[in-house]
BALOFI-465132 format. One line per field, with one value per residue (C-alpha): x, y, z; residue in one letter. Coordinates in Angstrom, 3 decimals, m for minus. Layout:
east X; ...
north Y; ...
up Z; ...
type A; ...
REM end
This chain:
east 94.650; 92.589; 89.171; 90.776; 93.717; 91.113; 89.255; 92.640; 94.031; 90.914; 90.449; 93.993; 93.422; 90.617; 92.017; 89.466; 91.226; 89.569; 86.540; 83.462; 81.405; 82.223; 81.881; 84.119; 80.836; 79.810; 83.168; 82.647; 79.783; 80.974; 83.646; 80.977; 78.718; 81.632; 82.608; 79.070; 79.364; 82.826; 81.411; 78.209; 79.953; 83.322; 82.307; 85.440; 84.456; 84.516; 84.126; 83.508; 80.892; 80.050; 77.016; 75.542; 72.619; 69.666; 68.060; 64.710; 65.224; 65.248; 65.746; 69.177; 69.137; 71.977; 74.986; 74.830; 76.063; 76.214; 74.346; 75.222; 76.228; 79.046; 79.643; 78.196; 80.084; 77.842; 80.136; 83.038; 80.927; 79.865; 75.998; 75.107; 72.867; 69.266; 66.615; 63.062; 62.200; 64.650; 63.838; 60.445; 61.455; 63.533; 60.608; 58.080; 56.292; 56.240; 57.794; 56.908; 58.057; 60.007; 62.526; 65.784; 69.340; 72.630; 71.912; 73.393; 71.448; 70.338; 67.924; 68.301; 65.364; 64.775; 68.408; 67.187; 68.990; 66.674; 68.475; 67.494; 67.220; 66.659; 69.554; 69.475; 71.789; 74.074; 76.953; 79.083; 77.459; 80.389; 78.928; 81.246; 79.559; 79.942; 79.370; 78.733; 80.856; 79.844; 79.482; 82.658; 83.311; 86.900; 88.510; 87.125; 89.363; 88.258; 86.961; 87.518; 90.985; 93.930; 94.578; 91.500; 91.704; 93.391; 90.221; 87.844; 89.574; 88.165; 84.586; 84.961; 86.542; 83.375; 80.907; 82.522; 82.827; 78.986; 78.142; 80.138; 78.589; 81.718; 80.189; 83.218; 85.686; 82.422; 82.687; 86.711; 86.541; 83.530; 85.783; 88.494; 86.054; 84.296; 87.754; 88.535; 85.374; 86.144; 89.474; 88.339; 85.826; 88.640; 91.017; 88.362; 87.063; 90.825; 91.616; 89.125; 88.506; 91.878; 91.448; 87.650; 86.061; 82.606; 79.837; 76.463; 73.922; 72.460; 68.817; 68.257; 71.560; 70.264; 67.016; 68.628; 70.593
north 127.503; 127.938; 126.338; 123.944; 122.967; 121.997; 120.076; 118.424; 117.616; 116.282; 113.940; 112.863; 111.601; 110.074; 108.517; 109.823; 112.105; 111.976; 109.916; 111.345; 110.189; 113.719; 116.220; 119.367; 121.513; 119.433; 120.177; 123.702; 123.707; 121.709; 124.281; 126.908; 124.728; 124.305; 128.351; 128.851; 126.589; 128.504; 131.956; 131.131; 129.413; 131.322; 134.639; 134.530; 136.937; 140.464; 143.289; 147.157; 149.094; 152.718; 154.036; 157.846; 158.977; 160.807; 163.335; 162.541; 158.753; 156.157; 152.766; 151.511; 147.817; 145.585; 145.454; 142.541; 139.155; 140.956; 138.366; 140.327; 143.914; 144.449; 148.226; 151.332; 154.758; 157.605; 160.665; 159.449; 158.759; 155.276; 154.333; 152.355; 149.377; 149.097; 147.315; 148.645; 148.924; 151.697; 152.895; 153.393; 155.179; 157.568; 158.455; 158.225; 155.554; 157.547; 155.365; 157.345; 160.780; 162.224; 164.143; 164.705; 165.186; 163.500; 159.446; 158.321; 154.740; 151.750; 149.266; 145.822; 144.194; 142.068; 142.872; 146.624; 149.275; 152.021; 155.088; 157.211; 160.179; 160.285; 161.870; 165.184; 165.360; 163.149; 161.568; 158.418; 155.704; 153.167; 149.540; 146.596; 143.902; 139.829; 138.063; 135.063; 133.633; 134.511; 131.316; 129.611; 128.554; 127.317; 131.039; 132.206; 133.614; 132.057; 134.647; 132.308; 132.789; 130.643; 128.976; 126.906; 125.952; 122.610; 121.764; 122.689; 119.078; 117.580; 118.627; 117.511; 114.376; 113.869; 114.736; 112.129; 109.356; 109.693; 109.819; 106.726; 105.134; 104.813; 105.897; 104.846; 107.396; 109.855; 109.964; 110.431; 113.204; 114.529; 114.387; 116.390; 118.873; 119.424; 120.390; 122.738; 124.537; 124.624; 125.849; 128.629; 129.626; 129.703; 131.289; 134.106; 135.249; 135.788; 137.985; 140.283; 140.135; 141.513; 144.941; 144.866; 145.678; 144.390; 147.185; 147.385; 150.040; 152.760; 153.523; 156.114; 157.981; 158.576; 159.486; 162.498; 163.355
up m69.117; m72.378; m72.442; m75.108; m72.697; m70.018; m72.399; m73.609; m70.008; m69.233; m72.109; m71.736; m68.087; m69.150; m72.171; m74.281; m76.818; m79.822; m78.607; m80.166; m77.292; m75.431; m78.577; m78.338; m78.001; m74.944; m73.148; m73.540; m72.091; m69.156; m68.618; m68.213; m65.637; m63.497; m63.798; m62.869; m59.894; m58.788; m59.188; m57.364; m54.228; m53.967; m55.372; m57.795; m60.376; m59.454; m61.523; m61.275; m63.411; m63.965; m65.189; m65.117; m62.896; m64.305; m62.367; m60.806; m61.611; m58.449; m60.137; m61.716; m63.082; m62.089; m64.619; m67.106; m65.402; m61.947; m59.210; m56.109; m55.416; m53.036; m52.640; m54.704; m54.711; m56.005; m57.256; m54.772; m51.869; m50.503; m50.304; m47.375; m48.353; m46.202; m46.061; m46.916; m43.491; m42.874; m46.084; m44.787; m41.785; m43.912; m45.970; m42.866; m45.002; m48.008; m50.634; m53.544; m52.463; m55.427; m52.824; m54.930; m53.302; m53.499; m52.483; m49.347; m49.530; m51.565; m51.535; m53.666; m55.009; m58.127; m59.683; m59.398; m57.037; m55.540; m54.674; m51.816; m51.955; m55.521; m57.484; m58.592; m61.348; m63.740; m61.653; m61.906; m60.124; m59.642; m58.564; m57.285; m57.804; m58.155; m61.609; m63.319; m66.120; m69.905; m72.017; m72.487; m76.275; m77.506; m78.119; m74.703; m71.608; m68.602; m66.128; m62.782; m61.357; m63.036; m59.725; m60.154; m63.688; m63.180; m60.695; m63.731; m65.130; m62.447; m62.820; m66.434; m65.509; m63.017; m65.822; m68.169; m65.711; m64.831; m68.651; m69.229; m66.434; m64.442; m61.200; m58.865; m60.844; m60.752; m57.172; m57.003; m59.323; m57.519; m54.144; m56.133; m57.416; m53.704; m52.581; m55.326; m54.313; m50.476; m51.371; m53.326; m50.981; m48.291; m50.703; m51.966; m48.629; m47.652; m50.193; m49.583; m45.726; m44.467; m42.863; m43.016; m39.563; m38.696; m38.214; m36.964; m38.861; m36.875; m38.221; m35.593; m36.672; m40.501; m38.932; m37.072; m40.227
type M; T; P; L; E; I; E; T; M; A; R; Q; R; Y; N; A; V; G; D; S; F; W; A; S; T; E; M; M; G; L; I; W; Q; A; C; Q; E; L; A; R; E; A; K; C; I; R; R; V; F; T; T; T; T; V; A; G; T; R; E; Y; A; F; P; T; N; V; T; A; I; K; R; I; I; Y; N; G; I; R; L; D; E; V; Q; F; T; V; D; D; D; L; T; S; F; Y; E; T; T; T; N; Q; G; P; P; E; T; F; V; Q; W; N; E; T; L; Y; L; R; P; I; P; D; G; A; Y; T; L; K; I; Y; G; Y; C; E; P; Q; E; V; T; S; T; S; T; L; E; V; P; T; E; Y; H; Q; G; L; C; D; Y; L; N; M; M; M; A; A; K; D; K; N; L; Q; A; A; Q; W; F; E; K; R; W; D; L; T; K; A; K; A; V; R; Q; E; R; A; K; Y; R; G; G; N; L; I; S; V; Y; D; A; E; G; W; L; S; R
REM end
């Protein structure tokens, strides 16, 4: 569904077609808020980004709109995410070491990626990330999966009822919206859980390399 179709459906369900009490720009903002909630709770917006490393540069900013990193590939090889304590072990507590080579690990901090070893050349860095939605306008293509679009109408009706001080209706639509989010969490987990094995990181194994 398009944002305009979602707005129209919400207005029809609330008998508010053409009602200026809820401006169209306000409705677009509410759709964006709903998409933000879905993206944050269900991690349903996923993207793959690529950049090129620079020899001697360890730090790389998150791509635009990425809120969390799922996986990083450097020159075709997957990097392991580690904590700063493991990075300390790898560098013998010398964080400012300038040792270069093909990266094998990365640390996340303040929306920045820290590669180790520091890249020694210009290679492709592929980043798989969970994203937040871009702002919604009447001409936007919604980034959340289509199976959740009707649930966005419940969010709009919830907020419309709240503004209208119709608290009973607001609570009813809120329950429907909560069900949409819970369903999204289950479905998105199921989509990407198949075939994944739980593993434990072996710090000693890294140190023996």
